VOSE-778107 format. One record per atom (N, C-alpha, C): residue in three letters; atom name; x, y, z. Coordinates in steps of 0.02 Angstrom, whole numbers, padded with zeros to 5 digits. Example, Ala and Ser with C-alpha at 12.3 -4.5 7.8 and 13.67 -1.06 7.14 Angstrom:
% VOSE-778107
site residuo Ala, atomo N, c1 00660, c2 -00284, c3 00390
site residuo Ala, atomo CA, c1 00615, c2 -00225, c3 00390
site residuo Ala, atomo C, c1 00660, c2 -00165, c3 00390
site residuo Ser, atomo N, c1 00642, c2 -00112, c3 00354
site residuo Ser, atomo CA, c1 00684, c2 -00053, c3 00357
site residuo Ser, atomo C, c1 00645, c2 00002, c3 00394
//
This chain:
% VOSE-778107
site residuo Met, atomo N, c1 00869, c2 -00239, c3 -00092
site residuo Met, atomo CA, c1 00850, c2 -00169, c3 -00088
site residuo Met, atomo C, c1 00904, c2 -00133, c3 -00048
site residuo Asn, atomo N, c1 00922, c2 -00074, c3 -00072
site residuo Asn, atomo CA, c1 00972, c2 -00034, c3 -00037
site residuo Asn, atomo C, c1 00938, c2 00019, c3 00005
site residuo Asn, atomo N, c1 00956, c2 00024, c3 00068
site residuo Asn, atomo CA, c1 00929, c2 00074, c3 00113
site residuo Asn, atomo C, c1 00981, c2 00127, c3 00127
site residuo Ile, atomo N, c1 00958, c2 00189, c3 00134
site residuo Ile, atomo CA, c1 01001, c2 00244, c3 00154
site residuo Ile, atomo C, c1 00970, c2 00278, c3 00214
site residuo Lys, atomo N, c1 01010, c2 00313, c3 00253
site residuo Lys, atomo CA, c1 00984, c2 00351, c3 00310
site residuo Lys, atomo C, c1 00977, c2 00424, c3 00288
site residuo Val, atomo N, c1 00916, c2 00451, c3 00297
site residuo Val, atomo CA, c1 00903, c2 00521, c3 00282
site residuo Val, atomo C, c1 00876, c2 00553, c3 00345
site residuo Asn, atomo N, c1 00916, c2 00596, c3 00376
site residuo Asn, atomo CA, c1 00894, c2 00632, c3 00435
site residuo Asn, atomo C, c1 00847, c2 00688, c3 00414
site residuo Tyr, atomo N, c1 00800, c2 00705, c3 00458
site residuo Tyr, atomo CA, c1 00754, c2 00761, c3 00444
site residuo Tyr, atomo C, c1 00738, c2 00797, c3 00509
site residuo Ile, atomo N, c1 00715, c2 00859, c3 00500
site residuo Ile, atomo CA, c1 00688, c2 00896, c3 00557
site residuo Ile, atomo C, c1 00620, c2 00922, c3 00538
site residuo Lys, atomo N, c1 00577, c2 00926, c3 00588
site residuo Lys, atomo CA, c1 00511, c2 00957, c3 00579
site residuo Lys, atomo C, c1 00519, c2 01031, c3 00593
site residuo Leu, atomo N, c1 00502, c2 01072, c3 00543
site residuo Leu, atomo CA, c1 00505, c2 01144, c3 00551
site residuo Leu, atomo C, c1 00441, c2 01172, c3 00580
site residuo Thr, atomo N, c1 00388, c2 01132, c3 00575
site residuo Thr, atomo CA, c1 00324, c2 01150, c3 00604
site residuo Thr, atomo C, c1 00295, c2 01088, c3 00638
site residuo Pro, atomo N, c1 00258, c2 01097, c3 00692
site residuo Pro, atomo CA, c1 00232, c2 01039, c3 00728
site residuo Pro, atomo C, c1 00186, c2 00995, c3 00687
site residuo Glu, atomo N, c1 00151, c2 01024, c3 00637
site residuo Glu, atomo CA, c1 00103, c2 00985, c3 00597
site residuo Glu, atomo C, c1 00135, c2 00947, c3 00540
site residuo Ala, atomo N, c1 00200, c2 00952, c3 00532
site residuo Ala, atomo CA, c1 00235, c2 00916, c3 00479
site residuo Ala, atomo C, c1 00230, c2 00840, c3 00490
site residuo Lys, atomo N, c1 00224, c2 00803, c3 00435
site residuo Lys, atomo CA, c1 00224, c2 00730, c3 00438
site residuo Lys, atomo C, c1 00286, c2 00704, c3 00402
site residuo Glu, atomo N, c1 00317, c2 00653, c3 00430
site residuo Glu, atomo CA, c1 00376, c2 00624, c3 00397
site residuo Glu, atomo C, c1 00356, c2 00589, c3 00333
site residuo Pro, atomo N, c1 00401, c2 00586, c3 00284
site residuo Pro, atomo CA, c1 00387, c2 00550, c3 00222
site residuo Pro, atomo C, c1 00372, c2 00476, c3 00237
site residuo Val, atomo N, c1 00327, c2 00447, c3 00199
site residuo Val, atomo CA, c1 00306, c2 00377, c3 00210
site residuo Val, atomo C, c1 00303, c2 00341, c3 00143
site residuo Tyr, atomo N, c1 00329, c2 00280, c3 00142
site residuo Tyr, atomo CA, c1 00322, c2 00237, c3 00084
site residuo Tyr, atomo C, c1 00254, c2 00202, c3 00087
site residuo Gly, atomo N, c1 00216, c2 00205, c3 00032
site residuo Gly, atomo CA, c1 00149, c2 00178, c3 00031
site residuo Gly, atomo C, c1 00146, c2 00102, c3 00031
site residuo Thr, atomo N, c1 00196, c2 00070, c3 00002
site residuo Thr, atomo CA, c1 00199, c2 -00003, c3 00000
site residuo Thr, atomo C, c1 00271, c2 -00025, c3 00012
site residuo Glu, atomo N, c1 00279, c2 -00089, c3 00021
site residuo Glu, atomo CA, c1 00345, c2 -00118, c3 00036
site residuo Glu, atomo C, c1 00396, c2 -00103, c3 -00019
site residuo Phe, atomo N, c1 00375, c2 -00102, c3 -00082
site residuo Phe, atomo CA, c1 00422, c2 -00093, c3 -00137
site residuo Phe, atomo C, c1 00412, c2 -00027, c3 -00174
site residuo Ala, atomo N, c1 00379, c2 00021, c3 -00142
site residuo Ala, atomo CA, c1 00370, c2 00087, c3 -00173
site residuo Ala, atomo C, c1 00438, c2 00121, c3 -00182
site residuo Ala, atomo N, c1 00449, c2 00151, c3 -00240
site residuo Ala, atomo CA, c1 00512, c2 00186, c3 -00254
site residuo Ala, atomo C, c1 00512, c2 00255, c3 -00221
site residuo Gly, atomo N, c1 00454, c2 00286, c3 -00217
site residuo Gly, atomo CA, c1 00449, c2 00354, c3 -00191
site residuo Gly, atomo C, c1 00414, c2 00355, c3 -00124
site residuo Ala, atomo N, c1 00438, c2 00400, c3 -00081
site residuo Ala, atomo CA, c1 00405, c2 00411, c3 -00016
site residuo Ala, atomo C, c1 00359, c2 00471, c3 -00023
site residuo Asp, atomo N, c1 00299, c2 00465, c3 00002
site residuo Asp, atomo CA, c1 00250, c2 00518, c3 -00003
site residuo Asp, atomo C, c1 00269, c2 00577, c3 00041
site residuo Leu, atomo N, c1 00259, c2 00638, c3 00014
site residuo Leu, atomo CA, c1 00268, c2 00700, c3 00051
site residuo Leu, atomo C, c1 00198, c2 00729, c3 00064
site residuo Phe, atomo N, c1 00190, c2 00760, c3 00122
site residuo Phe, atomo CA, c1 00125, c2 00783, c3 00145
site residuo Phe, atomo C, c1 00124, c2 00859, c3 00153
site residuo Ser, atomo N, c1 00065, c2 00888, c3 00142
site residuo Ser, atomo CA, c1 00056, c2 00959, c3 00153
site residuo Ser, atomo C, c1 00056, c2 00975, c3 00228
site residuo Ala, atomo N, c1 00092, c2 01027, c3 00247
site residuo Ala, atomo CA, c1 00090, c2 01052, c3 00315
site residuo Ala, atomo C, c1 00049, c2 01116, c3 00319
site residuo Asp, atomo N, c1 00024, c2 01139, c3 00261
site residuo Asp, atomo CA, c1 -00015, c2 01200, c3 00258
site residuo Asp, atomo C, c1 -00088, c2 01187, c3 00278
site residuo Asn, atomo N, c1 -00120, c2 01240, c3 00302
site residuo Asn, atomo CA, c1 -00192, c2 01237, c3 00309
site residuo Asn, atomo C, c1 -00222, c2 01232, c3 00240
site residuo Asp, atomo N, c1 -00287, c2 01221, c3 00236
site residuo Asp, atomo CA, c1 -00320, c2 01210, c3 00172
site residuo Asp, atomo C, c1 -00299, c2 01263, c3 00121
site residuo Thr, atomo N, c1 -00281, c2 01239, c3 00061
site residuo Thr, atomo CA, c1 -00261, c2 01282, c3 00006
site residuo Thr, atomo C, c1 -00301, c2 01263, c3 -00055
site residuo Val, atomo N, c1 -00329, c2 01313, c3 -00089
site residuo Val, atomo CA, c1 -00365, c2 01301, c3 -00152
site residuo Val, atomo C, c1 -00321, c2 01325, c3 -00209
site residuo Ile, atomo N, c1 -00309, c2 01281, c3 -00257
site residuo Ile, atomo CA, c1 -00268, c2 01298, c3 -00315
site residuo Ile, atomo C, c1 -00315, c2 01305, c3 -00375
site residuo Ser, atomo N, c1 -00321, c2 01366, c3 -00401
site residuo Ser, atomo CA, c1 -00366, c2 01380, c3 -00457
site residuo Ser, atomo C, c1 -00337, c2 01351, c3 -00522
site residuo Pro, atomo N, c1 -00380, c2 01341, c3 -00572
site residuo Pro, atomo CA, c1 -00355, c2 01317, c3 -00637
site residuo Pro, atomo C, c1 -00300, c2 01362, c3 -00665
site residuo Gly, atomo N, c1 -00247, c2 01332, c3 -00689
site residuo Gly, atomo CA, c1 -00191, c2 01369, c3 -00717
site residuo Gly, atomo C, c1 -00146, c2 01402, c3 -00665
site residuo Glu, atomo N, c1 -00160, c2 01393, c3 -00602
site residuo Glu, atomo CA, c1 -00121, c2 01425, c3 -00548
site residuo Glu, atomo C, c1 -00069, c2 01377, c3 -00520
site residuo Thr, atomo N, c1 -00015, c2 01405, c3 -00494
site residuo Thr, atomo CA, c1 00036, c2 01367, c3 -00458
site residuo Thr, atomo C, c1 00036, c2 01391, c3 -00386
site residuo Ala, atomo N, c1 00036, c2 01343, c3 -00340
site residuo Ala, atomo CA, c1 00039, c2 01359, c3 -00268
site residuo Ala, atomo C, c1 00099, c2 01325, c3 -00238
site residuo Phe, atomo N, c1 00132, c2 01359, c3 -00192
site residuo Phe, atomo CA, c1 00189, c2 01331, c3 -00157
site residuo Phe, atomo C, c1 00164, c2 01299, c3 -00092
site residuo Ile, atomo N, c1 00168, c2 01233, c3 -00090
site residuo Ile, atomo CA, c1 00141, c2 01195, c3 -00034
site residuo Ile, atomo C, c1 00199, c2 01174, c3 00011
site residuo His, atomo N, c1 00195, c2 01193, c3 00073
site residuo His, atomo CA, c1 00248, c2 01179, c3 00122
site residuo His, atomo C, c1 00240, c2 01108, c3 00150
site residuo Thr, atomo N, c1 00297, c2 01075, c3 00160
site residuo Thr, atomo CA, c1 00295, c2 01009, c3 00194
site residuo Thr, atomo C, c1 00313, c2 01015, c3 00268
site residuo Gly, atomo N, c1 00344, c2 01071, c3 00287
site residuo Gly, atomo CA, c1 00365, c2 01079, c3 00356
site residuo Gly, atomo C, c1 00425, c2 01037, c3 00374
site residuo Leu, atomo N, c1 00460, c2 01011, c3 00324
site residuo Leu, atomo CA, c1 00518, c2 00968, c3 00335
site residuo Leu, atomo C, c1 00580, c2 00995, c3 00302
site residuo Ala, atomo N, c1 00637, c2 00984, c3 00333
site residuo Ala, atomo CA, c1 00703, c2 00994, c3 00303
site residuo Ala, atomo C, c1 00738, c2 00927, c3 00306
site residuo Leu, atomo N, c1 00773, c2 00909, c3 00252
site residuo Leu, atomo CA, c1 00806, c2 00844, c3 00248
site residuo Leu, atomo C, c1 00882, c2 00852, c3 00246
site residuo Glu, atomo N, c1 00916, c2 00802, c3 00268
site residuo Glu, atomo CA, c1 00989, c2 00797, c3 00262
site residuo Glu, atomo C, c1 01004, c2 00738, c3 00216
site residuo Ile, atomo N, c1 01005, c2 00754, c3 00151
site residuo Ile, atomo CA, c1 01015, c2 00703, c3 00100
site residuo Ile, atomo C, c1 01090, c2 00686, c3 00096
site residuo Pro, atomo N, c1 01108, c2 00623, c3 00099
site residuo Pro, atomo CA, c1 01178, c2 00604, c3 00097
site residuo Pro, atomo C, c1 01214, c2 00630, c3 00034
site residuo Glu, atomo N, c1 01277, c2 00648, c3 00043
site residuo Glu, atomo CA, c1 01318, c2 00671, c3 -00014
site residuo Glu, atomo C, c1 01320, c2 00617, c3 -00067
site residuo Gly, atomo N, c1 01316, c2 00638, c3 -00130
site residuo Gly, atomo CA, c1 01316, c2 00591, c3 -00186
site residuo Gly, atomo C, c1 01247, c2 00570, c3 -00208
site residuo Leu, atomo N, c1 01196, c2 00592, c3 -00170
site residuo Leu, atomo CA, c1 01126, c2 00577, c3 -00188
site residuo Leu, atomo C, c1 01089, c2 00643, c3 -00198
site residuo Ala, atomo N, c1 01035, c2 00639, c3 -00235
site residuo Ala, atomo CA, c1 00989, c2 00695, c3 -00243
site residuo Ala, atomo C, c1 00919, c2 00668, c3 -00227
site residuo Gly, atomo N, c1 00877, c2 00711, c3 -00201
site residuo Gly, atomo CA, c1 00807, c2 00695, c3 -00191
site residuo Gly, atomo C, c1 00768, c2 00723, c3 -00249
site residuo Leu, atomo N, c1 00733, c2 00680, c3 -00286
site residuo Leu, atomo CA, c1 00694, c2 00702, c3 -00344
site residuo Leu, atomo C, c1 00620, c2 00703, c3 -00324
site residuo Ile, atomo N, c1 00587, c2 00760, c3 -00334
site residuo Ile, atomo CA, c1 00517, c2 00768, c3 -00317
site residuo Ile, atomo C, c1 00475, c2 00756, c3 -00379
site residuo Tyr, atomo N, c1 00433, c2 00705, c3 -00376
site residuo Tyr, atomo CA, c1 00390, c2 00685, c3 -00432
site residuo Tyr, atomo C, c1 00316, c2 00693, c3 -00413
site residuo Ala, atomo N, c1 00274, c2 00696, c3 -00464
site residuo Ala, atomo CA, c1 00202, c2 00696, c3 -00453
site residuo Ala, atomo C, c1 00180, c2 00630, c3 -00424
site residuo Arg, atomo N, c1 00126, c2 00632, c3 -00387
site residuo Arg, atomo CA, c1 00091, c2 00570, c3 -00368
site residuo Arg, atomo C, c1 00042, c2 00556, c3 -00425
site residuo Ser, atomo N, c1 00042, c2 00496, c3 -00450
site residuo Ser, atomo CA, c1 00002, c2 00481, c3 -00511
site residuo Ser, atomo C, c1 -00072, c2 00494, c3 -00501
site residuo Gly, atomo N, c1 -00100, c2 00477, c3 -00444
site residuo Gly, atomo CA, c1 -00171, c2 00488, c3 -00432
site residuo Gly, atomo C, c1 -00188, c2 00562, c3 -00431
site residuo Leu, atomo N, c1 -00147, c2 00602, c3 -00399
site residuo Leu, atomo CA, c1 -00158, c2 00674, c3 -00395
site residuo Leu, atomo C, c1 -00152, c2 00706, c3 -00464
site residuo Ala, atomo N, c1 -00104, c2 00684, c3 -00502
site residuo Ala, atomo CA, c1 -00093, c2 00712, c3 -00569
site residuo Ala, atomo C, c1 -00148, c2 00690, c3 -00618
site residuo Cys, atomo N, c1 -00165, c2 00626, c3 -00619
site residuo Cys, atomo CA, c1 -00212, c2 00600, c3 -00668
site residuo Cys, atomo C, c1 -00285, c2 00614, c3 -00650
site residuo Lys, atomo N, c1 -00301, c2 00613, c3 -00586
site residuo Lys, atomo CA, c1 -00371, c2 00622, c3 -00565
site residuo Lys, atomo C, c1 -00389, c2 00694, c3 -00550
site residuo Lys, atomo N, c1 -00340, c2 00733, c3 -00525
site residuo Lys, atomo CA, c1 -00355, c2 00802, c3 -00505
site residuo Lys, atomo C, c1 -00317, c2 00854, c3 -00545
site residuo Gly, atomo N, c1 -00269, c2 00833, c3 -00587
site residuo Gly, atomo CA, c1 -00233, c2 00880, c3 -00629
site residuo Gly, atomo C, c1 -00178, c2 00918, c3 -00593
site residuo Leu, atomo N, c1 -00157, c2 00896, c3 -00534
site residuo Leu, atomo CA, c1 -00104, c2 00931, c3 -00497
site residuo Leu, atomo C, c1 -00037, c2 00894, c3 -00504
site residuo Ala, atomo N, c1 00014, c2 00931, c3 -00524
site residuo Ala, atomo CA, c1 00081, c2 00903, c3 -00532
site residuo Ala, atomo C, c1 00132, c2 00957, c3 -00517
site residuo Pro, atomo N, c1 00192, c2 00938, c3 -00498
site residuo Pro, atomo CA, c1 00244, c2 00989, c3 -00486
site residuo Pro, atomo C, c1 00252, c2 01035, c3 -00547
site residuo Ala, atomo N, c1 00254, c2 01100, c3 -00534
site residuo Ala, atomo CA, c1 00258, c2 01149, c3 -00588
site residuo Ala, atomo C, c1 00322, c2 01140, c3 -00629
site residuo Asn, atomo N, c1 00376, c2 01120, c3 -00598
site residuo Asn, atomo CA, c1 00439, c2 01111, c3 -00634
site residuo Asn, atomo C, c1 00448, c2 01039, c3 -00657
site residuo Lys, atomo N, c1 00395, c2 01000, c3 -00656
site residuo Lys, atomo CA, c1 00393, c2 00930, c3 -00678
site residuo Lys, atomo C, c1 00431, c2 00883, c3 -00632
site residuo Val, atomo N, c1 00494, c2 00897, c3 -00619
site residuo Val, atomo CA, c1 00533, c2 00859, c3 -00571
site residuo Val, atomo C, c1 00575, c2 00908, c3 -00531
site residuo Gly, atomo N, c1 00564, c2 00909, c3 -00466
site residuo Gly, atomo CA, c1 00604, c2 00952, c3 -00423
site residuo Gly, atomo C, c1 00668, c2 00916, c3 -00403
site residuo Val, atomo N, c1 00722, c2 00953, c3 -00397
site residuo Val, atomo CA, c1 00787, c2 00923, c3 -00379
site residuo Val, atomo C, c1 00808, c2 00954, c3 -00312
site residuo Ile, atomo N, c1 00818, c2 00911, c3 -00262
site residuo Ile, atomo CA, c1 00841, c2 00932, c3 -00197
site residuo Ile, atomo C, c1 00914, c2 00909, c3 -00190
site residuo Asp, atomo N, c1 00960, c2 00957, c3 -00188
site residuo Asp, atomo CA, c1 01031, c2 00941, c3 -00183
site residuo Asp, atomo C, c1 01050, c2 00921, c3 -00112
site residuo Ser, atomo N, c1 01104, c2 00882, c3 -00106
site residuo Ser, atomo CA, c1 01124, c2 00857, c3 -00040
site residuo Ser, atomo C, c1 01148, c2 00912, c3 00006
site residuo Asp, atomo N, c1 01167, c2 00970, c3 -00020
site residuo Asp, atomo CA, c1 01189, c2 01024, c3 00024
site residuo Asp, atomo C, c1 01133, c2 01073, c3 00042
site residuo Tyr, atomo N, c1 01071, c2 01061, c3 00020
site residuo Tyr, atomo CA, c1 01015, c2 01104, c3 00037
site residuo Tyr, atomo C, c1 00986, c2 01083, c3 00105
site residuo Arg, atomo N, c1 00978, c2 01130, c3 00149
site residuo Arg, atomo CA, c1 00951, c2 01116, c3 00216
site residuo Arg, atomo C, c1 00887, c2 01155, c3 00231
site residuo Gly, atomo N, c1 00857, c2 01186, c3 00181
site residuo Gly, atomo CA, c1 00796, c2 01224, c3 00192
site residuo Gly, atomo C, c1 00735, c2 01179, c3 00187
site residuo Glu, atomo N, c1 00677, c2 01210, c3 00195
site residuo Glu, atomo CA, c1 00614, c2 01174, c3 00193
site residuo Glu, atomo C, c1 00601, c2 01146, c3 00123
site residuo Ile, atomo N, c1 00574, c2 01086, c3 00121
site residuo Ile, atomo CA, c1 00551, c2 01057, c3 00058
site residuo Ile, atomo C, c1 00483, c2 01087, c3 00043
site residuo Ile, atomo N, c1 00479, c2 01124, c3 -00011
site residuo Ile, atomo CA, c1 00417, c2 01156, c3 -00033
site residuo Ile, atomo C, c1 00403, c2 01132, c3 -00103
site residuo Val, atomo N, c1 00341, c2 01110, c3 -00115
site residuo Val, atomo CA, c1 00322, c2 01082, c3 -00180
site residuo Val, atomo C, c1 00279, c2 01134, c3 -00216
site residuo Ala, atomo N, c1 00301, c2 01154, c3 -00275
site residuo Ala, atomo CA, c1 00262, c2 01199, c3 -00317
site residuo Ala, atomo C, c1 00214, c2 01157, c3 -00358
site residuo Leu, atomo N, c1 00150, c2 01157, c3 -00339
site residuo Leu, atomo CA, c1 00099, c2 01117, c3 -00374
site residuo Leu, atomo C, c1 00061, c2 01162, c3 -00423
site residuo His, atomo N, c1 00056, c2 01138, c3 -00484
site residuo His, atomo CA, c1 00020, c2 01174, c3 -00536
site residuo His, atomo C, c1 -00045, c2 01137, c3 -00552
site residuo Asn, atomo N, c1 -00099, c2 01175, c3 -00557
site residuo Asn, atomo CA, c1 -00164, c2 01146, c3 -00573
site residuo Asn, atomo C, c1 -00175, c2 01148, c3 -00649
site residuo His, atomo N, c1 -00170, c2 01090, c3 -00681
site residuo His, atomo CA, c1 -00179, c2 01084, c3 -00753
site residuo His, atomo C, c1 -00253, c2 01073, c3 -00772
site residuo Ser, atomo N, c1 -00296, c2 01067, c3 -00722
site residuo Ser, atomo CA, c1 -00367, c2 01053, c3 -00736
site residuo Ser, atomo C, c1 -00406, c2 01117, c3 -00747
site residuo Asp, atomo N, c1 -00470, c2 01108, c3 -00761
site residuo Asp, atomo CA, c1 -00516, c2 01165, c3 -00771
site residuo Asp, atomo C, c1 -00555, c2 01180, c3 -00707
site residuo Glu, atomo N, c1 -00541, c2 01146, c3 -00653
site residuo Glu, atomo CA, c1 -00577, c2 01155, c3 -00590
site residuo Glu, atomo C, c1 -00529, c2 01173, c3 -00533
site residuo Pro, atomo N, c1 -00552, c2 01212, c3 -00485
site residuo Pro, atomo CA, c1 -00511, c2 01224, c3 -00425
site residuo Pro, atomo C, c1 -00500, c2 01158, c3 -00388
site residuo Val, atomo N, c1 -00442, c2 01150, c3 -00359
site residuo Val, atomo CA, c1 -00427, c2 01089, c3 -00321
site residuo Val, atomo C, c1 -00405, c2 01110, c3 -00251
site residuo Gln, atomo N, c1 -00434, c2 01076, c3 -00201
site residuo Gln, atomo CA, c1 -00418, c2 01092, c3 -00132
site residuo Gln, atomo C, c1 -00367, c2 01043, c3 -00104
site residuo Ile, atomo N, c1 -00315, c2 01071, c3 -00073
site residuo Ile, atomo CA, c1 -00265, c2 01031, c3 -00037
site residuo Ile, atomo C, c1 -00275, c2 01043, c3 00037
site residuo Met, atomo N, c1 -00286, c2 00990, c3 00073
site residuo Met, atomo CA, c1 -00297, c2 00995, c3 00146
site residuo Met, atomo C, c1 -00232, c2 00979, c3 00182
site residuo Lys, atomo N, c1 -00227, c2 01002, c3 00244
site residuo Lys, atomo CA, c1 -00169, c2 00985, c3 00285
site residuo Lys, atomo C, c1 -00164, c2 00909, c3 00289
site residuo His, atomo N, c1 -00104, c2 00884, c3 00280
site residuo His, atomo CA, c1 -00086, c2 00813, c3 00283
site residuo His, atomo C, c1 -00105, c2 00774, c3 00220
site residuo Asp, atomo N, c1 -00131, c2 00808, c3 00168
site residuo Asp, atomo CA, c1 -00141, c2 00774, c3 00103
site residuo Asp, atomo C, c1 -00073, c2 00756, c3 00074
site residuo Arg, atomo N, c1 -00070, c2 00699, c3 00039
site residuo Arg, atomo CA, c1 -00009, c2 00681, c3 00003
site residuo Arg, atomo C, c1 -00005, c2 00726, c3 -00059
site residuo Ile, atomo N, c1 00053, c2 00759, c3 -00068
site residuo Ile, atomo CA, c1 00058, c2 00808, c3 -00122
site residuo Ile, atomo C, c1 00109, c2 00790, c3 -00176
site residuo Ala, atomo N, c1 00156, c2 00747, c3 -00160
site residuo Ala, atomo CA, c1 00209, c2 00729, c3 -00207
site residuo Ala, atomo C, c1 00245, c2 00668, c3 -00179
site residuo Gln, atomo N, c1 00295, c2 00645, c3 -00215
site residuo Gln, atomo CA, c1 00337, c2 00591, c3 -00189
site residuo Gln, atomo C, c1 00410, c2 00608, c3 -00202
site residuo Ile, atomo N, c1 00453, c2 00584, c3 -00157
site residuo Ile, atomo CA, c1 00525, c2 00596, c3 -00163
site residuo Ile, atomo C, c1 00560, c2 00530, c3 -00174
site residuo Ile, atomo N, c1 00605, c2 00530, c3 -00223
site residuo Ile, atomo CA, c1 00646, c2 00472, c3 -00238
site residuo Ile, atomo C, c1 00719, c2 00493, c3 -00233
site residuo Phe, atomo N, c1 00759, c2 00453, c3 -00200
site residuo Phe, atomo CA, c1 00830, c2 00468, c3 -00192
site residuo Phe, atomo C, c1 00870, c2 00430, c3 -00244
site residuo Thr, atomo N, c1 00915, c2 00467, c3 -00277
site residuo Thr, atomo CA, c1 00953, c2 00436, c3 -00331
site residuo Thr, atomo C, c1 01025, c2 00461, c3 -00331
site residuo Pro, atomo N, c1 01072, c2 00418, c3 -00349
site residuo Pro, atomo CA, c1 01142, c2 00442, c3 -00356
site residuo Pro, atomo C, c1 01149, c2 00484, c3 -00419
site residuo Tyr, atomo N, c1 01199, c2 00525, c3 -00420
site residuo Tyr, atomo CA, c1 01212, c2 00566, c3 -00479
site residuo Tyr, atomo C, c1 01287, c2 00569, c3 -00491
site residuo Tyr, atomo N, c1 01305, c2 00589, c3 -00550
site residuo Tyr, atomo CA, c1 01376, c2 00598, c3 -00568
site residuo Tyr, atomo C, c1 01389, c2 00672, c3 -00578
site residuo Phe, atomo N, c1 01448, c2 00693, c3 -00557
site residuo Phe, atomo CA, c1 01470, c2 00762, c3 -00568
site residuo Phe, atomo C, c1 01514, c2 00760, c3 -00630
site residuo Ala, atomo N, c1 01494, c2 00799, c3 -00681
site residuo Ala, atomo CA, c1 01529, c2 00797, c3 -00746
site residuo Ala, atomo C, c1 01589, c2 00842, c3 -00746
site residuo Asp, atomo N, c1 01642, c2 00818, c3 -00777
site residuo Asp, atomo CA, c1 01702, c2 00859, c3 -00791
site residuo Asp, atomo C, c1 01697, c2 00878, c3 -00865
site residuo Phe, atomo N, c1 01670, c2 00937, c3 -00879
site residuo Phe, atomo CA, c1 01657, c2 00959, c3 -00948
site residuo Phe, atomo C, c1 01723, c2 00977, c3 -00982
site residuo Thr, atomo N, c1 01734, c2 00949, c3 -01041
site residuo Thr, atomo CA, c1 01794, c2 00962, c3 -01080
site residuo Thr, atomo C, c1 01775, c2 00984, c3 -01150
site residuo Gln, atomo N, c1 01793, c2 01045, c3 -01168
site residuo Gln, atomo CA, c1 01777, c2 01070, c3 -01234
site residuo Gln, atomo C, c1 01820, c2 01034, c3 -01286
site residuo Gln, atomo N, c1 01787, c2 01016, c3 -01342
site residuo Gln, atomo CA, c1 01821, c2 00983, c3 -01398
site residuo Gln, atomo C, c1 01804, c2 01021, c3 -01462
site residuo Asn, atomo N, c1 01843, c2 01009, c3 -01515
site residuo Asn, atomo CA, c1 01827, c2 01037, c3 -01580
site residuo Asn, atomo C, c1 01778, c2 00994, c3 -01619
site residuo Val, atomo N, c1 01779, c2 00928, c3 -01606
site residuo Val, atomo CA, c1 01737, c2 00880, c3 -01640
site residuo Val, atomo C, c1 01714, c2 00828, c3 -01589
site residuo Leu, atomo N, c1 01652, c2 00804, c3 -01596
site residuo Leu, atomo CA, c1 01628, c2 00750, c3 -01554
site residuo Leu, atomo C, c1 01629, c2 00685, c3 -01592
site residuo Glu, atomo N, c1 01636, c2 00629, c3 -01557
site residuo Glu, atomo CA, c1 01636, c2 00563, c3 -01588
site residuo Glu, atomo C, c1 01570, c2 00553, c3 -01625
site residuo Asp, atomo N, c1 01572, c2 00529, c3 -01686
site residuo Asp, atomo CA, c1 01513, c2 00520, c3 -01727
site residuo Asp, atomo C, c1 01475, c2 00457, c3 -01706
site residuo Thr, atomo N, c1 01409, c2 00458, c3 -01715
site residuo Thr, atomo CA, c1 01367, c2 00399, c3 -01703
site residuo Thr, atomo C, c1 01320, c2 00391, c3 -01762
site residuo Lys, atomo N, c1 01287, c2 00334, c3 -01766
site residuo Lys, atomo CA, c1 01239, c2 00321, c3 -01820
site residuo Lys, atomo C, c1 01182, c2 00373, c3 -01818
site residuo Arg, atomo N, c1 01159, c2 00391, c3 -01760
site residuo Arg, atomo CA, c1 01105, c2 00440, c3 -01754
site residuo Arg, atomo C, c1 01128, c2 00511, c3 -01769
site residuo Gly, atomo N, c1 01188, c2 00527, c3 -01749
site residuo Gly, atomo CA, c1 01215, c2 00594, c3 -01762
site residuo Gly, atomo C, c1 01175, c2 00648, c3 -01725
site residuo Ala, atomo N, c1 01158, c2 00702, c3 -01759
site residuo Ala, atomo CA, c1 01123, c2 00758, c3 -01727
site residuo Ala, atomo C, c1 01047, c2 00753, c3 -01733
site residuo Gly, atomo N, c1 01022, c2 00696, c3 -01757
site residuo Gly, atomo CA, c1 00949, c2 00689, c3 -01764
site residuo Gly, atomo C, c1 00915, c2 00690, c3 -01697
site residuo Gly, atomo N, c1 00864, c2 00732, c3 -01691
site residuo Gly, atomo CA, c1 00826, c2 00737, c3 -01628
site residuo Gly, atomo C, c1 00752, c2 00743, c3 -01643
site residuo Phe, atomo N, c1 00713, c2 00750, c3 -01591
site residuo Phe, atomo CA, c1 00641, c2 00762, c3 -01595
site residuo Phe, atomo C, c1 00607, c2 00719, c3 -01649
site residuo Gly, atomo N, c1 00600, c2 00655, c3 -01636
site residuo Gly, atomo CA, c1 00565, c2 00611, c3 -01681
site residuo Gly, atomo C, c1 00608, c2 00580, c3 -01735
site residuo Ser, atomo N, c1 00674, c2 00589, c3 -01731
site residuo Ser, atomo CA, c1 00717, c2 00563, c3 -01784
site residuo Ser, atomo C, c1 00727, c2 00488, c3 -01782
site residuo Thr, atomo N, c1 00709, c2 00455, c3 -01727
site residuo Thr, atomo CA, c1 00723, c2 00383, c3 -01722
site residuo Thr, atomo C, c1 00664, c2 00339, c3 -01739
site residuo Gly, atomo N, c1 00607, c2 00369, c3 -01758
site residuo Gly, atomo CA, c1 00548, c2 00329, c3 -01776
site residuo Gly, atomo C, c1 00489, c2 00373, c3 -01791
site residuo Ser, atomo N, c1 00434, c2 00340, c3 -01809
site residuo Ser, atomo CA, c1 00374, c2 00377, c3 -01830
site residuo Ser, atomo C, c1 00334, c2 00404, c3 -01771
site residuo Asn, atomo N, c1 00340, c2 00374, c3 -01712
site residuo Asn, atomo CA, c1 00303, c2 00398, c3 -01653
site residuo Asn, atomo C, c1 00347, c2 00406, c3 -01595
//
């Protein structure tokens, strides 16, 4: 397992540091620093973590849904996957969207999302007149099979 050092600061006293739920968890849980928040059906709420991170250069922090929150309560990040760049030093705020038909309450210190750190590549885009051909070609949206 590869470990990295991620420095953080608490922007509010009630902020909780990210925590890995198990020894081999890929994502660290992020917690709400807000007082109780009710998210109505079809609504998106911006939930504060009270944390700012110093993500090492060459890595990005990806914010994903927590499976239990998404499957049992219908709450997931509004943008599906949030991307935290290594040069961002502001507060980590999770936009949670309620996909259910019922209001959902988020309490202070509830787990609201998970963050996974991943390397990325910076692309050097080069315009061409023709792209190299492949067997698939331009086929998309279901072109590789029946399901």
